[in-house]
C-alpha positions in Angstrom: -61.2 -41.7 -21.8 -62.3 -39.1 -19.3 -62.9 -40.1 -15.7 -66.5 -39.7 -14.6 -67.5 -38.8 -11.0 -70.8 -39.7 -9.3 -72.3 -36.5 -7.9 -75.7 -35.4 -6.8 -77.7 -33.1 -9.2 -77.5 -29.5 -8.2 -80.8 -28.7 -9.8 -82.7 -29.7 -6.7 -84.0 -33.2 -7.7 -81.2 -34.9 -5.7 -80.6 -37.5 -8.5 -77.2 -39.0 -8.7 -75.4 -38.6 -12.0 -72.0 -39.1 -13.6 -70.2 -36.0 -14.7 -66.7 -35.1 -15.8 -64.3 -33.5 -13.4 -65.0 -29.9 -14.3 -68.7 -30.4 -15.0 -71.5 -29.3 -12.7 -73.9 -32.2 -11.9 -77.3 -31.0 -13.2 -79.6 -33.4 -15.0 -81.4 -32.4 -18.2 -84.8 -32.1 -16.5 -83.5 -29.6 -14.0 -81.6 -27.8 -16.7 -84.8 -27.4 -18.8 -86.8 -26.4 -15.7 -84.4 -23.6 -14.6 -82.0 -22.7 -17.3 -81.3 -19.2 -15.9 -80.5 -20.7 -12.5 -77.9 -23.2 -13.7 -75.2 -21.9 -16.0 -72.7 -24.1 -17.8 
């Protein structure tokens, strides 16, 4: 099982979320609000 890390969302909401080691912490709400700003 992959290890998850608690990080702060980079979309601007400041929400804490769990992401995989190589994943950028951006919650779905911020992703939907600014898809061009946040690239996978």
